[in-house]
C-alpha positions in Angstrom: 23.8 -41.6 -16.7 21.8 -42.6 -13.6 24.3 -40.8 -11.4 24.0 -37.6 -13.4 20.2 -37.7 -13.2 20.4 -38.4 -9.4 22.9 -35.5 -9.0 20.6 -33.2 -11.0 17.6 -34.0 -8.9 19.5 -33.4 -5.7 20.9 -30.2 -7.0 17.5 -28.9 -8.0 16.1 -29.9 -4.6 18.8 -27.9 -2.9 18.1 -24.9 -5.1 14.4 -25.1 -4.3 15.2 -25.2 -0.5 17.6 -22.3 -0.8 15.4 -20.0 -2.9 11.9 -20.8 -1.5 12.2 -18.1 1.2 12.8 -15.5 -1.6 9.5 -16.5 -3.3 7.7 -16.1 0.0 9.2 -12.7 0.5 8.2 -11.6 -3.0 4.7 -12.8 -2.4 4.4 -10.8 0.8 5.8 -7.7 -0.9 3.3 -8.1 -3.7 0.5 -8.4 -1.1 1.5 -5.0 0.4 1.5 -3.3 -3.0 -1.8 -4.9 -3.8 -3.3 -3.6 -0.5 -2.2 -0.1 -1.3 -3.6 -0.3 -4.9 -6.9 -1.6 -3.5 -7.0 1.3 -1.0 -6.4 3.9 -3.7 -9.3 2.3 -5.7 -11.5 2.4 -2.6 -10.8 6.1 -2.2 -11.6 6.9 -5.8 -14.8 4.8 -5.6 -15.8 6.3 -2.2 -16.1 2.8 -0.8 -16.3 3.4 2.9 -17.0 -0.3 3.7 -13.8 -1.4 1.9 -11.8 1.4 3.6 -13.1 0.2 7.0 -11.4 -3.1 6.4 -8.2 -1.7 4.9 -7.3 0.9 7.6 -5.9 0.2 11.0 -8.0 1.5 13.9 -5.1 3.7 15.0 -4.7 5.3 11.6 -2.8 8.6 11.5 -3.4 10.2 8.1 -1.5 13.4 7.4 -2.5 15.1 4.1 -0.1 17.3 2.1 -2.1 20.4 3.2 -1.4 19.6 6.9 -4.8 18.2 7.7 -4.6 15.2 10.1 -7.4 12.6 10.2 -8.2 9.5 12.2 -9.6 6.4 10.5 -13.2 7.6 11.0 -12.4 11.2 10.0 -10.8 10.0 6.8 -13.6 7.6 5.9 -16.1 10.4 6.5 -14.1 12.8 4.3 -13.9 10.3 1.5 -17.5 9.1 1.6 -19.1 12.4 2.5 -17.7 14.3 -0.5 -15.4 16.7 1.4 -12.6 15.2 -0.7 -13.3 13.5 -4.0 -10.5 11.5 -5.5 -10.8 11.0 -9.3 -7.4 9.4 -9.7 -4.6 8.0 -7.5 -1.7 6.5 -9.4 1.8 5.7 -8.0 4.4 6.5 -10.6 7.3 5.4 -8.4 7.2 3.3 -5.3 9.6 1.3 -3.1 9.0 -1.0 -0.2 10.9 -1.9 3.0 9.6 -4.7 5.1 10.4 -5.5 8.7 8.5 -8.6 9.7 4.8 -7.6 10.0 5.5 -3.9 9.2 6.0 -2.5 5.7 7.0 1.0 4.7 6.2 2.2 1.2 7.4 5.4 -0.3 7.3 7.0 -3.6 5.7 9.5 -6.0 1.9 9.6 -6.5 -0.3 11.5 -9.0 -3.5 12.6 -7.3 -6.5 14.3 -9.0 -9.8 15.3 -7.5 -11.7 18.0 -5.6 -11.3 19.3 -2.1 -14.2 21.3 -0.7 -15.3 22.0 -4.2 -11.9 23.1 -5.6 -10.1 20.9 -8.1 -6.6 19.7 -7.5 -4.0 17.9 -9.6 -0.9 17.3 -7.6 2.2 15.1 -7.4 2.9 13.9 -3.9 5.9 12.3 -2.3 4.5 9.9 0.2 5.3 7.4 2.9 2.8 4.9 4.0 3.2 2.4 6.8 1.3 -0.9 6.8 1.1 -3.6 9.4 0.0 -7.2 9.0 -2.9 -8.0 11.3 -4.9 -11.2 11.2 -3.5 -11.9 7.8 -4.3 -8.5 6.2 -2.0 -5.6 5.5 -3.6 -2.5 7.1 -2.6 1.1 6.6 -1.6 2.6 9.9 0.2 5.8 8.8 0.2 8.1 5.8 2.1 11.2 5.2 2.5 13.1 2.0 4.3 16.3 0.7 3.6 18.2 -2.5 6.3 17.8 -5.1 7.5 21.3 -6.0 
């Protein structure tokens, strides 16, 4: 009986060593999804201070209408009322991670107002995040309207 218990403990220890990296990978992927969800919330809430900490200084933000914005341009648009997001909800999303870079892509429902005109669109999107000083920062966004 003692040999069986000893074998079981050793077997469990080996499994923990083998599968521990998968847990770390899943935690990192969850952190990227959480960063994106927090950014969507900050956009809806017009929280410029939060956006300042979530966006890479070299942000390239390409809207579905062709408008390109830098980090400061984007924050100004969101906080100044040029674009007002009332809802941003990913209905599908996938992630690919390459070290400190993560690429998310999927389908997003976006509702709000742009220059006083309401919009309710579905977007295919790609976002690129990089991990910098322990935080996942958005460095690139591109979206296309779903026909």
